[in-house]
N, C-alpha and C positions, 0 to 999 in steps of 0.2 A: 494397440493391443499387444503390440510386441513389448513395450514396457511391462504391461502387466504379466508376461509371461515369465518374468524374473523376479517380480515384486515379492512374491510370497518366499522364494529361496532366498533372497536376498537380506530380507528383514532380519532373519536369525543368522546367516552365514556370513556377512560383511565383516562382523565385530570378530568372529572365530578366524577370518582370514587373515585378519592384520592389515587392514587397509593403510595403504601409505607407508608401509615400512618393508626394510629390505628383508630379502629371503635369507633363511640361515646360512652363513658363511659368504653372503653376498653372491650367491651363485647365480641369482636370475634377475638382478637388477632390482629398481624400485618399482613398486606398485602403484595404484592409482593415488587420486587425491585423497580420497575418503569423504568426499562430498556427498551431499544428499541430491539427488535430481529434483529440479523444480516441478511444480503441478503442470501436468500438461506435456511434459518432456518426454520425447520418445527414445528408447534404445536404439543406436543408430549403426552400432558395430561392436564387434569383440576382437580383440586383439592381443596376440602373445607380446610379453615384454622382450622376448628375443624372437628374431625372425628365424634363426637356426641354431641347433646344437650339434657338437660332435663329441664323441665319447667312446669309450674301450668297452668291448663286451664286459659286462658285470657292473659297469659305473651307472650312477644314477645322478641325474641334475634336475634341480627343483625346476618347477613350472609355474608360471604366473601368467594371470588373464585378466585383463582390464574389459570393463564395460564403458563404452564411449557413448553419451547421450547428446541429443540435438542440442541442448543448452549449454554444450561444452563442458559438462561434469563427466570426470573420468574416475571411475571406481573400479578397486579389485573385487573380481567375482571368481575367483579362482575355483571356491568350492562350491560355487552355486552353477556351475555350468557342467555340460557332459563333456568328456575328452575321448577322442578315439583315434587310435593309430592304425594306417591301413596294412601295414605289413607285420602281424604277429611275429613271426620268425625272426623280425629284427629287432624290435623294441616292444616294452608293454609298461603300462601305466599303473602306479600305485598311490597310496596315500597312507601318511603316518597321522594317527590322532594322537595330540598331545595331552598331557594330564590336567591342562588347564580349559580344555574343551577346544583349542585351536586345533587346526589340522593344517598338513603341508602334502602338497602333491607333488607328484615326481615321476620322471621316465627313466627306465632303466633299459640299457643296450644289453641284447640277448646273443645275437651273433652278427658278424660283418655284414653291412649291406647299406641302402638307404631306404626311408620310409618318410612319411609324410603324418604330422600330428594336426588334427582340427579340433576347436572348442565350439559348441552350439548349445543352443537352449534347450534342444530336444534332442531325444534319443536318436542314434543312427544319423548323426551329422544333418539333423534338421532343423528348421526355424531359422534362426539368424546364425550364421556358419563364420567364424574367423577366417581370415587368409592361412593357407598350410603353415606350420613350422617345418621347415626341413630339417630331418633328422639324419646324421651319417654315424654310423657305427663302424669303427675301425680299430686295427691293432696299433694304439697310439702311445703304447708306455714305452717304446724304444725312441722316440722324438728326441729327448733329452734337452728339449730347449729349457730354459729357466721356468720355473713354477711361479705362475703370477696369483694363484689363490688357493685356500684351503676351506673346505666346509667339512661339518659332520652331519650324519642323519642317524637317528632323529634329533631334532635340538633341544627337545625335552623328553627325560626319561622318568618315569614313575615305575620302581620296582618294588616287590616286597621284601622285607628282611629275608635274607637265606637264599633269594632267588635272583636270576642274572637276566640281564637283556642284552641283546646285540646292539653294538654301536659300529658304524662304518664312517671312515673319513676319506674323503675324496680330493682329489687334487686337479689343478688345471694347468697345463702347459700354456707358456705364452703363446704356442701356435692356435689355442683355443680348444684343445682336446681335453676331456676330463676323464680320469681314471681312478680306479679303487686304490688308494695309497695306504690304507689301513695298515699293511705290514710293514712299511718302512717309515710310518710317522709314530712320534712319541705321544703318549695318552698320559695326562697327569691329573689326578684327582686333589682338589683342593682341601677337603678334610677327609683324611684318610681313615678316621673313626667311622663316617657314615658309609662309606662304598669304597671298592677296588677295582682294579682293572684286571682280568684273567684273559686266558687265550681261551678260546671255544674249543670244545671236545667234541663237536659234532662233526659231521663229515663236511659241512660248510665251510667251516674253518673262520677265521677271523678273531676278532677281540670282542667281550662284552663286559658290562657294568654289574658288578655282584654288590645288591645291598648288605650292609654289616649292622647297621643300627637306625632307628627312626631318625629322620632329620632331612636336611637339604644340604647340599652341596654342589658343586660344578665340576666340570671336566673340560680341559683344554687340551686341543690337539697341536701339535708344534713340530718344527722340522728338526728342533734340538730337542735335547733332555730339558726336565724341569720347567717346559712352558717357553723356552727361548728359542729366539729365532722366529720365523714366520709363523703364525698361529691363525687357526681357525676360531670363529666366535664361539664363546663359552657354551657349553652344553648344560642347562639345568637338570639336575638330579635330586629327586623326592624319593626317600625310601620310606614305605609305609609299613605297618604292622604286619608281620608274618602270616600268611594265609592270606592275606588281603588281595583281590585280583588287581593285578597291576593296570593302571590306566595307559589309555593310549594304545598303540600298536598298528598293524596295518589292518587296513579295512578293505571292503569292496570298493575296487577303484573306479568303478564304471559310472556310479550314480551319484549326483551332488548329494550333499548331507547337510542335515541341521545337525550339529555336535550337541552332546546332551550334556546336562550339567551333572558333572562326575560325582557330586555330592560328597558330605562327609561321612567317615566311619567305614569299616571292613564290609566286602561282600559276604554276607551270610552264607552263599553257598559258592564258594571259590572252586575254580576248574583251571588248576595250572596246565600251562602249555606243553605238550611234549612234541618236539621236532621229530618228524617220521618223514620217511621218503614217500612221496605221493605218487609220482607218475613219471613216464618217460614219454617226450613226443619229439617226431621226426619232423623237420621242417626242410623245405618249404611244402605247405599242403597240397600244391599242385604237382604232380609228378608225372606229366605228360610230356613224352619225348617221341621223337622220331630215330629209326636206326642207326647207329654209330655217336649219337648224342650223349654229352656228359653233362650232369648238373651236381654241383656241391650240395650235400646235405649236412644238417646240423642236428645233434641229438641234444635234447635239453632236458635236464632232471629238475624236477620241482618238488619242494618239501612244503610240509604242513603250514609253515611259519611263512608262506609265501615267497622264500627266497628260490633262485632257479641258479642252475650253472650248465654251462656247455660240457657235455661229457663225450664228445664225438670220439675223441681220439682214444677214450677209454672202453667205450661200448662195444658190444660185440654184435656185428651187423651179419644179416644173411638175407638172401633172397629165394623164394619159396619155389621160382621157376627161373634158373639161371638162362634158359633158353631164350626167355623174353628180356631180361634185364638182369643185371648183376652189379655187384658193390665192387669198386675199385679204390686201392690205395695208392695214391699218386702224391710224391712230395715235388712240387714244380718251383720253379726259380723264382717265381713272382708272388703268385696267390697265396695267401695263408691257409686256405682251405686244403685239406689233404684227403678227404673222403668224398666220393661221388659215387653217384649211380649212373650207369651206362647203358644205354638201349641196345640191345642186341639184334632183336626181331620183333615183328609186330606180334601183339599179346600182352597178357598182364602179368603181373608177380607182385607178391607181396613182400614189402621190405621191413624185416623186423630187427627191432633193436633190444638188447638186455644188458643191464647193468647195475651193480650191487655197490652200495656206499660203504659196504662192511657190517652194516646192520639190517638192512632190508634190501630186496631185490625189486626191479621193475622192468618191465618191457612196454612196448608201444609199437606200433605197425602202421604202415602207410601203403596204399595201393600204387603201385606205378603201371602206368598205360603207356605201351608203345604201339605208334600207329604211323600210316604214310604221312609224309610232310604235306600240309596244307600250306606253308609259306614257302616263296621262293624269290631270292635277290635277283634281279634282273639289273644288271649293270653295263655300261659302255664306257671304254676308254675314251678320252677327249685329249688329245694333245694339245701342247701350248700352241702350237702352230694353228689350230682350228678352234680357239676357245670363242672367238668373236673379237673384232677388232673396236667395237664400241659397244656401250650399255645395251642398246636395243638390240644389237646381234647376240650378244649373250642371252639377253632373256629369250630371244625368239629360239634360239637353240635349246635352251633347257626346255621350254614349253613342247619344242619337236620331240624332245626325249618323252617326256610325260605323256604326249598325246599318241605316241607310237607303242606305249605300253611299259617302258622301262620304268622301274621304280627307285633306281640308284644311277649316280654319275661318278666315275673316277674322273675328276676335273683337275688337270694337270697344272699348278702353280708353281713350279719351280723344278727346272729340267737339270740346269749346269751351273747353279749357285745363283741365279736371277730370279727375284720375286715377281711375281705376277699377283701381288697384294701390297698393301702398306707394311713395311718393315724397316725396324731400325737397326737390322743385325747383317741383312745382306743386300747388294745393290737391287734397286726396283727398276722394273722394265718401263712404267709409265706412271709417273705422278699424278696424271689425270684421269687414268682407269683403274679401278680398284677391281680386277676381274672376278677376284674370290669372292668379296664383299657382294658382287651384282648376283653372283651366281648361287650363293648361298640363299640370299633374299628371294630369288626366283623360283628355286626348287622346293623351297618349303611353301612358298604361294602356292606351288603346283603339287605339293603334296609328297614329293620324292625326296630322297636322301643325297646329299651333296657331300663326297669324300674328298678332301684334297689330297692330289696326287701329287708326289714328291720325289724326285730322284735321290739317292743317297751318296753314292760315292764315285761321281763324276763331276768335273768341270769343263769349260769350253775347249775346244780342241787346241786354239792359241792360249797358252796359259796367259791371264792377265797380269799385267805388271802394275797397274794402277787401280784406284778405287778401292770398294769396300769388299771384294772378294775375299775369301779366307785365304786363298793362295797368294794373295798380295803380303798379308802380313807373316802367313806361315808356308812359303815355299818347300818347306822341308816336308810337308804331306804329299807331294806329288808322288804318284806310284811310279816304282822303277822295276825293271826286268832284272834279273841276276846278274846281268852286265853293267848295271848301273844306266840303262837308257830310260828316258820318259815313254811310259806306253801311251798312246794315242791309237784310238780305232774307233770306228762307227759313228765320229764326229765328235769325239769326245777325248779329253784326257781324264785317265783313271786318277782317283785319290786313294790314299793309304788311310786305313782304320787304325790310326795312332789315337791314343788316350786323348790328346788334346781335341782331335777332330771330332771324335764322339761326343766330348762335353759340348762342343760347338753345337754339332747336330741336335743334341738335346735342346739346346735354346732355340733353334731354329724352330722345332716341333712345339715347344710350349709358347712361342709367340704366336703362332698361328692358332693354338687353342684357347688362349687369352683373348684373342681378338676377333675371333669367328666362330660362329654357332655351326661348325662343321659335325656332320654325324659320324666322321671317321678319318682316320689317316692312312694313305695308300702308298706304299713305298716300292719304288722300282730300283732298278740298278743297285741292288744291294748284293754284290757279288764282287768278282774280282776278273780281269779280262782271260787270264789262264791260271792253273793251279800252283804255278811257280812265281807268281808276284802275289803281293806288292811289296818291295822292297823300299825301307827307309834306313837310315843310320839307326834311329831308336828301335825300331822293329827288329832288325838285324841283331843288335845287342840283345834285346829282350829275348829274342830266339834262341840264342846260345845259352842265356841262362837257363831257360826252360828245357832244352836238351839236355844242358848238364844234370840238372835236377831229375831229368827222367818223365817230365811231365807231357812231353811231347817227343814224336820220334822223328819226323820230317816237317819240312816247310809247308806243305798242303795241310798237314793236321794243325799246324801252329796257326795259320793264316784263316782257317775255317774257323777256328776258334775266335779270331779277331773279329770276324763278320757276324758271328752269333753275339758276339759282346754288344757289337752295335745294334742290332736287332733287338735285344735284351734292354738296351738302354732306351730305345724308342718306345717299347711297349711299357716300361716302367713310367716313362714321362706320361704318356697318354693315360693308363689307368689312374695316376696320381692326380692329375689335374682335370681329366673329364672322364669319370668311369663310365659313363653311357656309349662314349665313342668306339667304335669299331677299328682295331689295328689289323691292318691287312697289309700283305705283301705280294707282289707280282713276281712269281719263281719261274727258274726254267722247267720249262715244259716237260723234261724227263728227268725224273730224280734217280733212276737208276735203269741201265739200260737191259732190254729185256735179253734173255738166253738166245745167243747166236747173233747179236747184233752189235754193232760199232758206233750208234749213235753218241753222240755227245750228251752229259750228263751234269746235273747240278753240282755235283762233287768237282767236276773237272774246273768249276769255278768257283771253288771254296764255298759253296752255298750248302748248307746241310739243313733243308727245309723241314725234313721229319723229325731232326732234332728240337727244332724250334717248337713243333707241335707236342712234341713229348715233354719238352721243359715248359710248355704254357707261356711261351712268349710272343705268340701269335693267336689273334683271334680267329682270322681267315686267311687262306692262301687262295690266290688266282693264279695256278699254273698256266704259262704261256706255251700251252700245247696246241701249236699253230698248223696242225696236220689232220687231216680227216680220217675216217676211220680205214684202216688197211694200209695207211700211207708206210712207203718205204719197205713193202715187203711184210708189213705188219709190225716192224721196229718202231715206228712213229704213231702206232694206232691211238686215236684219241680215247675210243673205249677203253683199252687195255691201260692206258695212263690215268685215266678216270678211276678206274677201279683200284689200281695201286694207291692212289693219294687217298682215297675213301678208306682204304684198308689200315693206313698208317697215319689217320687223321687225329689218332687219341682225343676224340671228342670235339676238336675244333672244326669250324666250318671249311668246306671246299667249295669254293665259287669258280668253277672250272672255267678256264679260259679258252678262247677260241679265236681265231682270225676270221674277219668278215669275208674273205676272198678265199676262194678256192680255185687253183689254176687261173690267178690273177683276174678274177671276175665274182662279183657277190653273187652267190646261189642260194636264195633264203630256203630252199627245199633242204639242202645239207645242213644248214644252221639248225633249220628246225629239228632235223633228225637228231642233232648232237644235243638241244635242249630236251628232247622228250628222253634221251637216254640218260642225261641227268636227273630228270624227273624219276624216272623208273627206279635209279640208283638212290634215290632218297638224298642225292646232294644238296648243299645249302642253295645251289642257283649257277648262274653261268654269267660270264662277262665276255663282251666282243669287243674286239681290237679291230679298227676303231671307227670313230663317228664319220669321219672324213671320207671313207669307202663308200658310204651308203648315199643312194639317190632318191629322189622323192618317191620312185616306184618301190624302191626297198623298204622305205620305212611303212608304206602302206601295207605291203605284204608281211612285214614283221606284227602289224596291229592287227590283222584280218587272220593272221595265221596264230604263229605260237603264243602270242600275248593278247589274243581276243578276249579272254577272261582275265580281269585284274587280279593281283596278287600282293600281297604285303612282302616287304623284305623278311628275311630269317631272322630272327632276334637272337641275341646273345644269351644262350643258357648256360654256358659253361662257368661263368662267373658274376 
């Protein structure tokens, strides 16, 4: 029965799909063999010719789908199947009909993000369904690796004399990312008496082919003038009599088609197309947030010819109820998004966008709902001394955390430059036990998250002189006080945030992401022992340069910037290599001392946590506020500092840290009160330090008390 599902469509569509031929420009690889399934053969599967695509917003990539039959026949059925993309704000499907009756299907990037594309024999991804194609839309035009290929769309153009049709050229970097290169590519017409290339005059911009006289010709796109250098496959152009309806164009992208016979002669009732601004749409569709959350939004303009453009930065945006939610413009250090909606308090508001292309105006709106948080990250710090000395012990510990109601673990796999995982960069603790690998596997079996917990700026107290440790090859990275003495405290030697060390640390993070399916990277010891360290010869020289230039006024300001640079490098490495992973930092529990207090604060250790959140280089922080309510006459009050971090989170997550012990003993009732405070404040969750302080009775009390009802970890909504 499955074969019959496609038979009617295939009969007419296979020839039009161009079985067995390559896509225009070679952009999609070869198709099927063009064979005919034998009698009794069944449709076994559908498969894209590419497992994944990467492109910039506004770029289009060709899509090809093969049908695989039980007799081994593989046939191109691109135009005989349904295509559906799961995230309309990220990408859309389209089709170009050619003047010879053939068709080409493509995917266009709308805004940065990820999506999945599937092909199916029935609507709504039903019937026989392909494996999903991974779609990544990102800003890739600045990658500047060599261009590997060019292709033009459409590959065939039929245009009436005196009329024009749009042509676009796309390039693919060697890194694999496609982008719209129309503005930087030369277009050459073989017969300039038949057609010419013009600049488009509509707000869409770009290039167009204008018909001059009846006949046929070709257009070639190239990186050098006159068709020289790298070229795209030629675009066939047919110019038909004036007033005749052009053949081809974009059609309904959703349903399979049997291309009609265009037939000879002019259309007796021509209907020339006029491009007009059609609509304005705000994405994503779901703007459901909790107080202080931020979510990036995109405004997409659509024209009557099917073209779209991101106009977020140009549109006027407003909230009908700023008390519930507002629009925020923020230029971050890493994320390309600049416009966000921010949840203020429970309620609803209408987010409205308006924009004009100079001819027409359009508006669109989206309802934003702010409600109490229903998710809660429940994580526990596990130090490297308590991971478990065997595979069975590690698995048993992870099972215990899951059984006790925790849904995430900060699992320490690097404390002083030694790896508790397989590494080619840093010395390995044990070649026979991959603690991180076992923990990730077991955590995912138990349905909880595993975050690789690593220290940043510390080494062993006794500085190593042999082996793979970074200080062996770079002893100059050791952190010195103002008198030139090595700074060792709390069992560590501190390391300075020189550029070379930051580059090295990025490689450490990337190696973990490349080799382990972690849910996040959690970083501790990303600070200094005091505000007047860490000196090295290179940093001292750099400080003098920056001070002379007026960019910094004192050492504390300078070195705080160095620590921030490391935090940004970590964030960039994670979001580049695994966008789904959460970047969190264990930070000093008091950012700024309260009025009348003399407690230590984050800036005393060159750590500007609030700046990290404002810059958007932290997904989450876990303040190490290891004191209870009212501690130290209120100066270290857990609730007051939780309120501060929430008020200064800039839409990032606060997973508020706490110590398991109060007065050297675990008191689950006090832990429960802090957890409830975080819930009432709509914080993203809580983190408890550390697993080794709990007894069996404590685990049971946590499970029967604050974690009796299950909860999912708080997801990333700000990027």
